[in-house]
CHARMM-style PDB file with segment names, atoms N, HN, CA, C and O in Angstrom:
ATOM      1  N   MET     1     118.042  77.129  64.618  1.00  0.00      PROA
ATOM      2  CA  MET     1     117.518  77.324  63.294  1.00  0.00      PROA
ATOM      3  C   MET     1     118.602  76.989  62.284  1.00  0.00      PROA
ATOM      4  O   MET     1     119.791  77.180  62.541  1.00  0.00      PROA
ATOM      5  N   LEU     2     118.183  76.498  61.155  1.00  0.00      PROA
ATOM      6  HN  LEU     2     117.217  76.344  60.946  1.00  0.00      PROA
ATOM      7  CA  LEU     2     119.123  76.289  60.068  1.00  0.00      PROA
ATOM      8  C   LEU     2     119.343  77.611  59.363  1.00  0.00      PROA
ATOM      9  O   LEU     2     118.418  78.412  59.236  1.00  0.00      PROA
ATOM     10  N   GLN     3     120.568  77.845  58.903  1.00  0.00      PROA
ATOM     11  HN  GLN     3     121.320  77.194  59.007  1.00  0.00      PROA
ATOM     12  CA  GLN     3     120.894  79.120  58.296  1.00  0.00      PROA
ATOM     13  C   GLN     3     120.165  79.313  56.969  1.00  0.00      PROA
ATOM     14  O   GLN     3     119.786  80.435  56.633  1.00  0.00      PROA
ATOM     15  N   LYS     4     119.966  78.243  56.217  1.00  0.00      PROA
ATOM     16  HN  LYS     4     120.274  77.332  56.490  1.00  0.00      PROA
ATOM     17  CA  LYS     4     119.223  78.343  54.970  1.00  0.00      PROA
ATOM     18  C   LYS     4     118.262  77.164  54.890  1.00  0.00      PROA
ATOM     19  O   LYS     4     118.456  76.141  55.547  1.00  0.00      PROA
ATOM     20  N   ASP     5     117.219  77.326  54.071  1.00  0.00      PROA
ATOM     21  HN  ASP     5     117.061  78.157  53.538  1.00  0.00      PROA
ATOM     22  CA  ASP     5     116.253  76.243  53.922  1.00  0.00      PROA
ATOM     23  C   ASP     5     116.937  75.012  53.347  1.00  0.00      PROA
ATOM     24  O   ASP     5     117.812  75.108  52.486  1.00  0.00      PROA
ATOM     25  N   THR     6     116.519  73.856  53.841  1.00  0.00      PROA
ATOM     26  HN  THR     6     115.808  73.777  54.540  1.00  0.00      PROA
ATOM     27  CA  THR     6     117.077  72.593  53.382  1.00  0.00      PROA
ATOM     28  C   THR     6     115.934  71.675  53.006  1.00  0.00      PROA
ATOM     29  O   THR     6     115.081  71.380  53.842  1.00  0.00      PROA
ATOM     30  N   GLY     7     115.898  71.224  51.779  1.00  0.00      PROA
ATOM     31  HN  GLY     7     116.591  71.464  51.099  1.00  0.00      PROA
ATOM     32  CA  GLY     7     114.840  70.326  51.324  1.00  0.00      PROA
ATOM     33  C   GLY     7     115.205  68.877  51.557  1.00  0.00      PROA
ATOM     34  O   GLY     7     116.340  68.467  51.313  1.00  0.00      PROA
ATOM     35  N   ILE     8     114.245  68.103  52.028  1.00  0.00      PROA
ATOM     36  HN  ILE     8     113.323  68.436  52.226  1.00  0.00      PROA
ATOM     37  CA  ILE     8     114.455  66.678  52.290  1.00  0.00      PROA
ATOM     38  C   ILE     8     113.303  65.904  51.672  1.00  0.00      PROA
ATOM     39  O   ILE     8     112.138  66.243  51.882  1.00  0.00      PROA
ATOM     40  N   TRP     9     113.623  64.880  50.921  1.00  0.00      PROA
ATOM     41  HN  TRP     9     114.569  64.605  50.750  1.00  0.00      PROA
ATOM     42  CA  TRP     9     112.595  64.035  50.308  1.00  0.00      PROA
ATOM     43  C   TRP     9     112.335  62.846  51.215  1.00  0.00      PROA
ATOM     44  O   TRP     9     113.263  62.143  51.614  1.00  0.00      PROA
ATOM     45  N   LEU    10     111.062  62.624  51.541  1.00  0.00      PROA
ATOM     46  HN  LEU    10     110.308  63.195  51.217  1.00  0.00      PROA
ATOM     47  CA  LEU    10     110.666  61.500  52.383  1.00  0.00      PROA
ATOM     48  C   LEU    10     109.573  60.713  51.682  1.00  0.00      PROA
ATOM     49  O   LEU    10     108.779  61.272  50.925  1.00  0.00      PROA
ATOM     50  N   SER    11     109.538  59.408  51.940  1.00  0.00      PROA
ATOM     51  HN  SER    11     110.183  58.954  52.555  1.00  0.00      PROA
ATOM     52  CA  SER    11     108.435  58.609  51.423  1.00  0.00      PROA
ATOM     53  C   SER    11     107.218  58.826  52.312  1.00  0.00      PROA
ATOM     54  O   SER    11     107.338  59.357  53.416  1.00  0.00      PROA
ATOM     55  N   LYS    12     106.060  58.422  51.838  1.00  0.00      PROA
ATOM     56  HN  LYS    12     105.962  57.990  50.942  1.00  0.00      PROA
ATOM     57  CA  LYS    12     104.831  58.594  52.612  1.00  0.00      PROA
ATOM     58  C   LYS    12     104.955  57.915  53.967  1.00  0.00      PROA
ATOM     59  O   LYS    12     105.521  56.827  54.073  1.00  0.00      PROA
ATOM     60  N   ASN    13     104.431  58.547  54.985  1.00  0.00      PROA
ATOM     61  HN  ASN    13     103.971  59.431  54.898  1.00  0.00      PROA
ATOM     62  CA  ASN    13     104.409  58.036  56.360  1.00  0.00      PROA
ATOM     63  C   ASN    13     105.790  57.910  56.994  1.00  0.00      PROA
ATOM     64  O   ASN    13     105.913  57.314  58.064  1.00  0.00      PROA
ATOM     65  N   GLU    14     106.820  58.446  56.373  1.00  0.00      PROA
ATOM     66  HN  GLU    14     106.719  58.931  55.504  1.00  0.00      PROA
ATOM     67  CA  GLU    14     108.151  58.413  56.968  1.00  0.00      PROA
ATOM     68  C   GLU    14     108.334  59.644  57.848  1.00  0.00      PROA
ATOM     69  O   GLU    14     107.989  60.756  57.448  1.00  0.00      PROA
ATOM     70  N   LYS    15     108.872  59.448  59.036  1.00  0.00      PROA
ATOM     71  HN  LYS    15     109.152  58.545  59.361  1.00  0.00      PROA
ATOM     72  CA  LYS    15     109.096  60.540  59.972  1.00  0.00      PROA
ATOM     73  C   LYS    15     110.582  60.670  60.254  1.00  0.00      PROA
ATOM     74  O   LYS    15     111.322  59.686  60.270  1.00  0.00      PROA
ATOM     75  N   VAL    16     110.997  61.901  60.475  1.00  0.00      PROA
ATOM     76  HN  VAL    16     110.396  62.700  60.463  1.00  0.00      PROA
ATOM     77  CA  VAL    16     112.402  62.173  60.757  1.00  0.00      PROA
ATOM     78  C   VAL    16     112.498  62.892  62.096  1.00  0.00      PROA
ATOM     79  O   VAL    16     111.722  63.806  62.377  1.00  0.00      PROA
ATOM     80  N   VAL    17     113.441  62.481  62.909  1.00  0.00      PROA
ATOM     81  HN  VAL    17     114.072  61.739  62.681  1.00  0.00      PROA
ATOM     82  CA  VAL    17     113.683  63.121  64.193  1.00  0.00      PROA
ATOM     83  C   VAL    17     115.053  63.774  64.134  1.00  0.00      PROA
ATOM     84  O   VAL    17     116.046  63.138  63.780  1.00  0.00      PROA
ATOM     85  N   GLY    18     115.093  65.058  64.486  1.00  0.00      PROA
ATOM     86  HN  GLY    18     114.287  65.575  64.773  1.00  0.00      PROA
ATOM     87  CA  GLY    18     116.362  65.775  64.521  1.00  0.00      PROA
ATOM     88  C   GLY    18     116.900  65.833  65.934  1.00  0.00      PROA
ATOM     89  O   GLY    18     116.143  66.034  66.884  1.00  0.00      PROA
ATOM     90  N   VAL    19     118.201  65.657  66.079  1.00  0.00      PROA
ATOM     91  HN  VAL    19     118.816  65.493  65.307  1.00  0.00      PROA
ATOM     92  CA  VAL    19     118.854  65.722  67.381  1.00  0.00      PROA
ATOM     93  C   VAL    19     119.827  66.888  67.365  1.00  0.00      PROA
ATOM     94  O   VAL    19     120.756  66.918  66.558  1.00  0.00      PROA
ATOM     95  N   ALA    20     119.612  67.849  68.256  1.00  0.00      PROA
ATOM     96  HN  ALA    20     118.857  67.824  68.911  1.00  0.00      PROA
ATOM     97  CA  ALA    20     120.479  69.026  68.328  1.00  0.00      PROA
ATOM     98  C   ALA    20     121.715  68.725  69.166  1.00  0.00      PROA
ATOM     99  O   ALA    20     121.637  68.031  70.181  1.00  0.00      PROA
ATOM    100  N   ASN    21     122.843  69.248  68.735  1.00  0.00      PROA
ATOM    101  HN  ASN    21     122.906  69.812  67.911  1.00  0.00      PROA
ATOM    102  CA  ASN    21     124.091  69.090  69.462  1.00  0.00      PROA
ATOM    103  C   ASN    21     124.751  70.449  69.547  1.00  0.00      PROA
ATOM    104  O   ASN    21     125.133  70.952  68.490  1.00  0.00      PROA
ATOM    105  N   PRO    22     124.922  71.072  70.636  1.00  0.00      PROA
ATOM    106  CA  PRO    22     124.563  70.644  71.986  1.00  0.00      PROA
ATOM    107  C   PRO    22     123.064  70.761  72.235  1.00  0.00      PROA
ATOM    108  O   PRO    22     122.360  71.445  71.492  1.00  0.00      PROA
ATOM    109  N   LYS    23     122.578  70.098  73.276  1.00  0.00      PROA
ATOM    110  HN  LYS    23     123.150  69.543  73.879  1.00  0.00      PROA
ATOM    111  CA  LYS    23     121.152  70.081  73.575  1.00  0.00      PROA
ATOM    112  C   LYS    23     120.631  71.445  74.018  1.00  0.00      PROA
ATOM    113  O   LYS    23     119.455  71.744  73.815  1.00  0.00      PROA
ATOM    114  N   SER    24     121.468  72.262  74.609  1.00  0.00      PROA
ATOM    115  HN  SER    24     122.423  72.019  74.774  1.00  0.00      PROA
ATOM    116  CA  SER    24     121.049  73.607  75.010  1.00  0.00      PROA
ATOM    117  C   SER    24     122.231  74.557  74.851  1.00  0.00      PROA
ATOM    118  O   SER    24     123.389  74.140  74.869  1.00  0.00      PROA
ATOM    119  N   ILE    25     121.916  75.841  74.696  1.00  0.00      PROA
ATOM    120  HN  ILE    25     120.975  76.179  74.681  1.00  0.00      PROA
ATOM    121  CA  ILE    25     122.946  76.870  74.621  1.00  0.00      PROA
ATOM    122  C   ILE    25     122.575  77.972  75.594  1.00  0.00      PROA
ATOM    123  O   ILE    25     121.411  78.102  75.974  1.00  0.00      PROA
ATOM    124  N   SER    26     123.536  78.754  75.992  1.00  0.00      PROA
ATOM    125  HN  SER    26     124.482  78.649  75.683  1.00  0.00      PROA
ATOM    126  CA  SER    26     123.250  79.810  76.963  1.00  0.00      PROA
ATOM    127  C   SER    26     123.233  81.174  76.277  1.00  0.00      PROA
ATOM    128  O   SER    26     123.874  81.375  75.245  1.00  0.00      PROA
ATOM    129  N   ALA    27     122.496  82.096  76.863  1.00  0.00      PROA
ATOM    130  HN  ALA    27     121.975  81.933  77.701  1.00  0.00      PROA
ATOM    131  CA  ALA    27     122.412  83.466  76.354  1.00  0.00      PROA
ATOM    132  C   ALA    27     123.546  84.262  76.973  1.00  0.00      PROA
ATOM    133  O   ALA    27     124.030  83.874  78.036  1.00  0.00      PROA
ATOM    134  N   PRO    28     123.982  85.317  76.389  1.00  0.00      PROA
ATOM    135  CA  PRO    28     123.528  85.945  75.160  1.00  0.00      PROA
ATOM    136  C   PRO    28     124.150  85.297  73.921  1.00  0.00      PROA
ATOM    137  O   PRO    28     125.238  84.724  73.990  1.00  0.00      PROA
ATOM    138  N   GLN    29     123.451  85.393  72.796  1.00  0.00      PROA
ATOM    139  HN  GLN    29     122.567  85.858  72.741  1.00  0.00      PROA
ATOM    140  CA  GLN    29     123.927  84.887  71.521  1.00  0.00      PROA
ATOM    141  C   GLN    29     123.672  85.941  70.440  1.00  0.00      PROA
ATOM    142  O   GLN    29     122.692  86.683  70.517  1.00  0.00      PROA
ATOM    143  N   VAL    30     124.538  86.009  69.449  1.00  0.00      PROA
ATOM    144  HN  VAL    30     125.333  85.407  69.386  1.00  0.00      PROA
ATOM    145  CA  VAL    30     124.434  86.988  68.367  1.00  0.00      PROA
ATOM    146  C   VAL    30     123.852  86.313  67.131  1.00  0.00      PROA
ATOM    147  O   VAL    30     124.207  85.177  66.816  1.00  0.00      PROA
ATOM    148  N   ALA    31     122.959  87.008  66.432  1.00  0.00      PROA
ATOM    149  HN  ALA    31     122.671  87.931  66.689  1.00  0.00      PROA
ATOM    150  CA  ALA    31     122.339  86.467  65.216  1.00  0.00      PROA
ATOM    151  C   ALA    31     123.410  86.079  64.203  1.00  0.00      PROA
ATOM    152  O   ALA    31     124.384  86.805  64.007  1.00  0.00      PROA
ATOM    153  N   GLY    32     123.223  84.930  63.562  1.00  0.00      PROA
ATOM    154  HN  GLY    32     122.431  84.339  63.721  1.00  0.00      PROA
ATOM    155  CA  GLY    32     124.146  84.448  62.546  1.00  0.00      PROA
ATOM    156  C   GLY    32     125.263  83.562  63.060  1.00  0.00      PROA
ATOM    157  O   GLY    32     125.984  82.960  62.264  1.00  0.00      PROA
ATOM    158  N   LYS    33     125.425  83.469  64.378  1.00  0.00      PROA
ATOM    159  HN  LYS    33     124.839  83.958  65.024  1.00  0.00      PROA
ATOM    160  CA  LYS    33     126.498  82.657  64.963  1.00  0.00      PROA
ATOM    161  C   LYS    33     126.130  81.176  64.895  1.00  0.00      PROA
ATOM    162  O   LYS    33     125.000  80.800  65.208  1.00  0.00      PROA
ATOM    163  N   ARG    34     127.080  80.340  64.488  1.00  0.00      PROA
ATOM    164  HN  ARG    34     127.998  80.646  64.234  1.00  0.00      PROA
ATOM    165  CA  ARG    34     126.851  78.899  64.487  1.00  0.00      PROA
ATOM    166  C   ARG    34     126.990  78.388  65.915  1.00  0.00      PROA
ATOM    167  O   ARG    34     128.002  78.630  66.572  1.00  0.00      PROA
ATOM    168  N   VAL    35     125.958  77.672  66.399  1.00  0.00      PROA
ATOM    169  HN  VAL    35     125.135  77.476  65.865  1.00  0.00      PROA
ATOM    170  CA  VAL    35     125.962  77.213  67.789  1.00  0.00      PROA
ATOM    171  C   VAL    35     125.979  75.693  67.918  1.00  0.00      PROA
ATOM    172  O   VAL    35     125.991  75.166  69.030  1.00  0.00      PROA
ATOM    173  N   GLY    36     125.980  74.995  66.801  1.00  0.00      PROA
ATOM    174  HN  GLY    36     125.969  75.423  65.898  1.00  0.00      PROA
ATOM    175  CA  GLY    36     125.997  73.541  66.869  1.00  0.00      PROA
ATOM    176  C   GLY    36     125.536  72.945  65.561  1.00  0.00      PROA
ATOM    177  O   GLY    36     125.714  73.528  64.492  1.00  0.00      PROA
ATOM    178  N   SER    37     124.933  71.759  65.665  1.00  0.00      PROA
ATOM    179  HN  SER    37     124.788  71.285  66.533  1.00  0.00      PROA
ATOM    180  CA  SER    37     124.440  71.083  64.472  1.00  0.00      PROA
ATOM    181  C   SER    37     123.181  70.299  64.806  1.00  0.00      PROA
ATOM    182  O   SER    37     122.880  70.024  65.967  1.00  0.00      PROA
ATOM    183  N   ILE    38     122.460  69.951  63.757  1.00  0.00      PROA
ATOM    184  HN  ILE    38     122.705  70.175  62.814  1.00  0.00      PROA
ATOM    185  CA  ILE    38     121.272  69.120  63.899  1.00  0.00      PROA
ATOM    186  C   ILE    38     121.520  67.853  63.099  1.00  0.00      PROA
ATOM    187  O   ILE    38     121.805  67.909  61.902  1.00  0.00      PROA
ATOM    188  N   ALA    39     121.411  66.713  63.763  1.00  0.00      PROA
ATOM    189  HN  ALA    39     121.179  66.668  64.734  1.00  0.00      PROA
ATOM    190  CA  ALA    39     121.656  65.427  63.117  1.00  0.00      PROA
ATOM    191  C   ALA    39     120.330  64.776  62.747  1.00  0.00      PROA
ATOM    192  O   ALA    39     119.442  64.634  63.587  1.00  0.00      PROA
ATOM    193  N   LEU    40     120.206  64.387  61.496  1.00  0.00      PROA
ATOM    194  HN  LEU    40     120.928  64.503  60.814  1.00  0.00      PROA
ATOM    195  CA  LEU    40     119.042  63.637  61.021  1.00  0.00      PROA
ATOM    196  C   LEU    40     119.527  62.228  60.700  1.00  0.00      PROA
ATOM    197  O   LEU    40     120.089  61.982  59.633  1.00  0.00      PROA
ATOM    198  N   LYS    41     119.304  61.313  61.628  1.00  0.00      PROA
ATOM    199  HN  LYS    41     118.847  61.513  62.494  1.00  0.00      PROA
ATOM    200  CA  LYS    41     119.864  59.959  61.538  1.00  0.00      PROA
ATOM    201  C   LYS    41     119.174  59.084  60.495  1.00  0.00      PROA
ATOM    202  O   LYS    41     119.800  58.175  59.949  1.00  0.00      PROA
ATOM    203  N   ALA    42     117.891  59.341  60.206  1.00  0.00      PROA
ATOM    204  HN  ALA    42     117.383  60.079  60.650  1.00  0.00      PROA
ATOM    205  CA  ALA    42     117.132  58.460  59.335  1.00  0.00      PROA
ATOM    206  C   ALA    42     117.413  58.704  57.857  1.00  0.00      PROA
ATOM    207  O   ALA    42     116.936  57.952  57.006  1.00  0.00      PROA
ATOM    208  N   ILE    43     118.182  59.746  57.541  1.00  0.00      PROA
ATOM    209  HN  ILE    43     118.569  60.357  58.232  1.00  0.00      PROA
ATOM    210  CA  ILE    43     118.418  60.097  56.149  1.00  0.00      PROA
ATOM    211  C   ILE    43     119.885  59.851  55.806  1.00  0.00      PROA
ATOM    212  O   ILE    43     120.752  60.602  56.253  1.00  0.00      PROA
ATOM    213  N   PRO    44     120.181  58.807  55.014  1.00  0.00      PROA
ATOM    214  CA  PRO    44     121.573  58.579  54.622  1.00  0.00      PROA
ATOM    215  C   PRO    44     122.003  59.637  53.606  1.00  0.00      PROA
ATOM    216  O   PRO    44     121.175  60.150  52.855  1.00  0.00      PROA
ATOM    217  N   SER    45     123.266  59.954  53.583  1.00  0.00      PROA
ATOM    218  HN  SER    45     123.939  59.536  54.193  1.00  0.00      PROA
ATOM    219  CA  SER    45     123.782  60.917  52.620  1.00  0.00      PROA
ATOM    220  C   SER    45     124.949  60.296  51.861  1.00  0.00      PROA
ATOM    221  O   SER    45     125.429  59.216  52.206  1.00  0.00      PROA
ATOM    222  N   ILE    46     125.387  60.986  50.839  1.00  0.00      PROA
ATOM    223  HN  ILE    46     124.996  61.863  50.558  1.00  0.00      PROA
ATOM    224  CA  ILE    46     126.518  60.490  50.050  1.00  0.00      PROA
ATOM    225  C   ILE    46     127.781  60.496  50.898  1.00  0.00      PROA
ATOM    226  O   ILE    46     128.608  59.592  50.784  1.00  0.00      PROA
ATOM    227  N   LYS    47     127.938  61.506  51.748  1.00  0.00      PROA
ATOM    228  HN  LYS    47     127.266  62.241  51.841  1.00  0.00      PROA
ATOM    229  CA  LYS    47     129.143  61.646  52.558  1.00  0.00      PROA
ATOM    230  C   LYS    47     129.167  60.725  53.773  1.00  0.00      PROA
ATOM    231  O   LYS    47     130.238  60.292  54.199  1.00  0.00      PROA
ATOM    232  N   ASP    48     127.990  60.418  54.337  1.00  0.00      PROA
ATOM    233  HN  ASP    48     127.120  60.769  53.991  1.00  0.00      PROA
ATOM    234  CA  ASP    48     127.947  59.653  55.580  1.00  0.00      PROA
ATOM    235  C   ASP    48     126.699  58.777  55.613  1.00  0.00      PROA
ATOM    236  O   ASP    48     125.582  59.287  55.525  1.00  0.00      PROA
ATOM    237  N   ALA    49     126.875  57.487  55.737  1.00  0.00      PROA
ATOM    238  HN  ALA    49     127.782  57.072  55.808  1.00  0.00      PROA
ATOM    239  CA  ALA    49     125.739  56.564  55.759  1.00  0.00      PROA
ATOM    240  C   ALA    49     124.948  56.640  57.062  1.00  0.00      PROA
ATOM    241  O   ALA    49     123.823  56.145  57.130  1.00  0.00      PROA
ATOM    242  N   ASP    50     125.528  57.259  58.104  1.00  0.00      PROA
ATOM    243  HN  ASP    50     126.442  57.661  58.048  1.00  0.00      PROA
ATOM    244  CA  ASP    50     124.852  57.348  59.396  1.00  0.00      PROA
ATOM    245  C   ASP    50     123.813  58.453  59.457  1.00  0.00      PROA
ATOM    246  O   ASP    50     123.019  58.483  60.397  1.00  0.00      PROA
ATOM    247  N   GLY    51     123.787  59.356  58.499  1.00  0.00      PROA
ATOM    248  HN  GLY    51     124.432  59.332  57.736  1.00  0.00      PROA
ATOM    249  CA  GLY    51     122.807  60.437  58.518  1.00  0.00      PROA
ATOM    250  C   GLY    51     123.369  61.744  58.014  1.00  0.00      PROA
ATOM    251  O   GLY    51     124.504  61.813  57.544  1.00  0.00      PROA
ATOM    252  N   VAL    52     122.556  62.781  58.118  1.00  0.00      PROA
ATOM    253  HN  VAL    52     121.633  62.725  58.499  1.00  0.00      PROA
ATOM    254  CA  VAL    52     122.909  64.103  57.626  1.00  0.00      PROA
ATOM    255  C   VAL    52     123.166  65.030  58.820  1.00  0.00      PROA
ATOM    256  O   VAL    52     122.395  65.041  59.779  1.00  0.00      PROA
ATOM    257  N   GLN    53     124.241  65.796  58.755  1.00  0.00      PROA
ATOM    258  HN  GLN    53     124.868  65.787  57.976  1.00  0.00      PROA
ATOM    259  CA  GLN    53     124.556  66.806  59.774  1.00  0.00      PROA
ATOM    260  C   GLN    53     124.329  68.179  59.149  1.00  0.00      PROA
ATOM    261  O   GLN    53     124.963  68.519  58.150  1.00  0.00      PROA
ATOM    262  N   LEU    54     123.429  68.969  59.732  1.00  0.00      PROA
ATOM    263  HN  LEU    54     122.914  68.693  60.544  1.00  0.00      PROA
ATOM    264  CA  LEU    54     123.137  70.304  59.241  1.00  0.00      PROA
ATOM    265  C   LEU    54     123.563  71.323  60.288  1.00  0.00      PROA
ATOM    266  O   LEU    54     123.333  71.107  61.478  1.00  0.00      PROA
ATOM    267  N   PRO    55     124.189  72.447  59.870  1.00  0.00      PROA
ATOM    268  CA  PRO    55     124.624  73.449  60.852  1.00  0.00      PROA
ATOM    269  C   PRO    55     123.432  74.187  61.446  1.00  0.00      PROA
ATOM    270  O   PRO    55     122.475  74.494  60.736  1.00  0.00      PROA
ATOM    271  N   ALA    56     123.483  74.471  62.737  1.00  0.00      PROA
ATOM    272  HN  ALA    56     124.261  74.222  63.314  1.00  0.00      PROA
ATOM    273  CA  ALA    56     122.443  75.240  63.430  1.00  0.00      PROA
ATOM    274  C   ALA    56     123.015  76.606  63.785  1.00  0.00      PROA
ATOM    275  O   ALA    56     124.084  76.706  64.388  1.00  0.00      PROA
ATOM    276  N   THR    57     122.285  77.667  63.401  1.00  0.00      PROA
ATOM    277  HN  THR    57     121.417  77.586  62.912  1.00  0.00      PROA
ATOM    278  CA  THR    57     122.735  79.022  63.685  1.00  0.00      PROA
ATOM    279  C   THR    57     121.645  79.793  64.421  1.00  0.00      PROA
ATOM    280  O   THR    57     120.473  79.419  64.385  1.00  0.00      PROA
ATOM    281  N   VAL    58     122.043  80.864  65.085  1.00  0.00      PROA
ATOM    282  HN  VAL    58     122.996  81.168  65.114  1.00  0.00      PROA
ATOM    283  CA  VAL    58     121.103  81.719  65.812  1.00  0.00      PROA
ATOM    284  C   VAL    58     120.390  82.612  64.796  1.00  0.00      PROA
ATOM    285  O   VAL    58     121.042  83.272  63.987  1.00  0.00      PROA
ATOM    286  N   LYS    59     119.061  82.637  64.836  1.00  0.00      PROA
ATOM    287  HN  LYS    59     118.532  82.101  65.494  1.00  0.00      PROA
ATOM    288  CA  LYS    59     118.282  83.418  63.868  1.00  0.00      PROA
ATOM    289  C   LYS    59     118.184  84.889  64.267  1.00  0.00      PROA
ATOM    290  O   LYS    59     118.334  85.767  63.418  1.00  0.00      PROA
ATOM    291  N   THR    60     117.935  85.169  65.541  1.00  0.00      PROA
ATOM    292  HN  THR    60     117.812  84.456  66.231  1.00  0.00      PROA
ATOM    293  CA  THR    60     117.847  86.548  66.032  1.00  0.00      PROA
ATOM    294  C   THR    60     118.704  86.679  67.288  1.00  0.00      PROA
ATOM    295  O   THR    60     118.995  85.688  67.957  1.00  0.00      PROA
ATOM    296  N   ASN    61     119.103  87.900  67.598  1.00  0.00      PROA
ATOM    297  HN  ASN    61     118.867  88.706  67.054  1.00  0.00      PROA
ATOM    298  CA  ASN    61     119.886  88.140  68.814  1.00  0.00      PROA
ATOM    299  C   ASN    61     119.111  87.677  70.039  1.00  0.00      PROA
ATOM    300  O   ASN    61     117.908  87.916  70.145  1.00  0.00      PROA
ATOM    301  N   VAL    62     119.793  87.020  70.954  1.00  0.00      PROA
ATOM    302  HN  VAL    62     120.770  86.826  70.867  1.00  0.00      PROA
ATOM    303  CA  VAL    62     119.181  86.535  72.189  1.00  0.00      PROA
ATOM    304  C   VAL    62     119.923  87.183  73.357  1.00  0.00      PROA
ATOM    305  O   VAL    62     121.119  86.964  73.548  1.00  0.00      PROA
ATOM    306  N   GLU    63     119.202  87.976  74.126  1.00  0.00      PROA
ATOM    307  HN  GLU    63     118.230  88.154  73.971  1.00  0.00      PROA
ATOM    308  CA  GLU    63     119.784  88.656  75.281  1.00  0.00      PROA
ATOM    309  C   GLU    63     119.621  87.791  76.533  1.00  0.00      PROA
ATOM    310  O   GLU    63     118.700  86.979  76.626  1.00  0.00      PROA
ATOM    311  N   LYS    64     120.518  87.977  77.477  1.00  0.00      PROA
ATOM    312  HN  LYS    64     121.266  88.637  77.401  1.00  0.00      PROA
ATOM    313  CA  LYS    64     120.435  87.261  78.749  1.00  0.00      PROA
ATOM    314  C   LYS    64     119.294  87.856  79.588  1.00  0.00      PROA
ATOM    315  O   LYS    64     119.138  89.075  79.652  1.00  0.00      PROA
ATOM    316  N   ALA    65     118.510  86.999  80.221  1.00  0.00      PROA
ATOM    317  HN  ALA    65     118.636  86.008  80.169  1.00  0.00      PROA
ATOM    318  CA  ALA    65     117.401  87.465  81.066  1.00  0.00      PROA
ATOM    319  C   ALA    65     117.959  88.228  82.264  1.00  0.00      PROA
ATOM    320  O   ALA    65     119.064  87.953  82.731  1.00  0.00      PROA
ATOM    321  N   ASN    66     117.170  89.199  82.757  1.00  0.00      PROA
ATOM    322  HN  ASN    66     116.272  89.422  82.377  1.00  0.00      PROA
ATOM    323  CA  ASN    66     117.649  89.977  83.896  1.00  0.00      PROA
ATOM    324  C   ASN    66     117.608  89.144  85.182  1.00  0.00      PROA
ATOM    325  O   ASN    66     117.065  88.039  85.201  1.00  0.00      PROA
ATOM    326  N   PHE    67     118.176  89.676  86.230  1.00  0.00      PROA
ATOM    327  HN  PHE    67     118.617  90.574  86.216  1.00  0.00      PROA
ATOM    328  CA  PHE    67     118.329  88.972  87.500  1.00  0.00      PROA
ATOM    329  C   PHE    67     117.002  88.451  88.053  1.00  0.00      PROA
ATOM    330  O   PHE    67     116.925  87.302  88.487  1.00  0.00      PROA
ATOM    331  N   PHE    68     115.955  89.283  88.043  1.00  0.00      PROA
ATOM    332  HN  PHE    68     116.017  90.217  87.690  1.00  0.00      PROA
ATOM    333  CA  PHE    68     114.667  88.895  88.628  1.00  0.00      PROA
ATOM    334  C   PHE    68     113.998  87.771  87.836  1.00  0.00      PROA
ATOM    335  O   PHE    68     113.389  86.877  88.422  1.00  0.00      PROA
ATOM    336  N   VAL    69     114.108  87.813  86.533  1.00  0.00      PROA
ATOM    337  HN  VAL    69     114.603  88.539  86.056  1.00  0.00      PROA
ATOM    338  CA  VAL    69     113.529  86.753  85.690  1.00  0.00      PROA
ATOM    339  C   VAL    69     114.237  85.435  85.957  1.00  0.00      PROA
ATOM    340  O   VAL    69     113.591  84.391  86.048  1.00  0.00      PROA
ATOM    341  N   ARG    70     115.561  85.471  86.085  1.00  0.00      PROA
ATOM    342  HN  ARG    70     116.087  86.319  86.011  1.00  0.00      PROA
ATOM    343  CA  ARG    70     116.298  84.233  86.365  1.00  0.00      PROA
ATOM    344  C   ARG    70     115.944  83.647  87.715  1.00  0.00      PROA
ATOM    345  O   ARG    70     115.812  82.430  87.837  1.00  0.00      PROA
ATOM    346  N   ILE    71     115.784  84.491  88.747  1.00  0.00      PROA
ATOM    347  HN  ILE    71     115.891  85.480  88.648  1.00  0.00      PROA
ATOM    348  CA  ILE    71     115.369  84.010  90.076  1.00  0.00      PROA
ATOM    349  C   ILE    71     113.972  83.402  89.999  1.00  0.00      PROA
ATOM    350  O   ILE    71     113.733  82.329  90.553  1.00  0.00      PROA
ATOM    351  N   TRP    72     113.047  84.078  89.316  1.00  0.00      PROA
ATOM    352  HN  TRP    72     113.241  84.950  88.866  1.00  0.00      PROA
ATOM    353  CA  TRP    72     111.668  83.586  89.167  1.00  0.00      PROA
ATOM    354  C   TRP    72     111.666  82.208  88.506  1.00  0.00      PROA
ATOM    355  O   TRP    72     110.948  81.313  88.952  1.00  0.00      PROA
ATOM    356  N   ARG    73     112.447  82.029  87.464  1.00  0.00      PROA
ATOM    357  HN  ARG    73     113.030  82.755  87.101  1.00  0.00      PROA
ATOM    358  CA  ARG    73     112.520  80.735  86.765  1.00  0.00      PROA
ATOM    359  C   ARG    73     113.105  79.637  87.662  1.00  0.00      PROA
ATOM    360  O   ARG    73     112.677  78.484  87.591  1.00  0.00      PROA
ATOM    361  N   LYS    74     114.074  79.990  88.498  1.00  0.00      PROA
ATOM    362  HN  LYS    74     114.421  80.926  88.555  1.00  0.00      PROA
ATOM    363  CA  LYS    74     114.652  78.990  89.406  1.00  0.00      PROA
ATOM    364  C   LYS    74     113.637  78.543  90.463  1.00  0.00      PROA
ATOM    365  O   LYS    74     113.603  77.371  90.838  1.00  0.00      PROA
ATOM    366  N   ILE    75     112.817  79.475  90.937  1.00  0.00      PROA
ATOM    367  HN  ILE    75     112.844  80.427  90.633  1.00  0.00      PROA
ATOM    368  CA  ILE    75     111.844  79.148  91.980  1.00  0.00      PROA
ATOM    369  C   ILE    75     110.633  78.413  91.404  1.00  0.00      PROA
ATOM    370  O   ILE    75     110.201  77.398  91.951  1.00  0.00      PROA
ATOM    371  N   PHE    76     110.087  78.926  90.299  1.00  0.00      PROA
ATOM    372  HN  PHE    76     110.438  79.750  89.855  1.00  0.00      PROA
ATOM    373  CA  PHE    76     108.826  78.403  89.785  1.00  0.00      PROA
ATOM    374  C   PHE    76     108.958  77.589  88.496  1.00  0.00      PROA
ATOM    375  O   PHE    76     107.953  77.157  87.931  1.00  0.00      PROA
ATOM    376  N   GLY    77     110.159  77.384  88.041  1.00  0.00      PROA
ATOM    377  HN  GLY    77     110.975  77.735  88.500  1.00  0.00      PROA
ATOM    378  CA  GLY    77     110.378  76.548  86.876  1.00  0.00      PROA
ATOM    379  C   GLY    77     110.154  77.252  85.627  1.00  0.00      PROA
ATOM    380  OT1 GLY    77     110.303  76.667  84.554  1.00  0.00      PROA
TER     381      GLY     77
END
């Protein structure tokens, strides 16, 4: 999640794809912690012509799943 709302102006029929870095994070995580960034490549900015980098933070506390839930996910996906 982005820590604060970010407004982006797009022309009609323009689509934007965000790429998270890193692609996944592990639990547990504390609310408010910065865990990476989201890159929007299609939107040039004043600072960088390659796109916009927005910080990604944890919105709510995320606890680690218990042992049985983790085993279940490994077996059944």
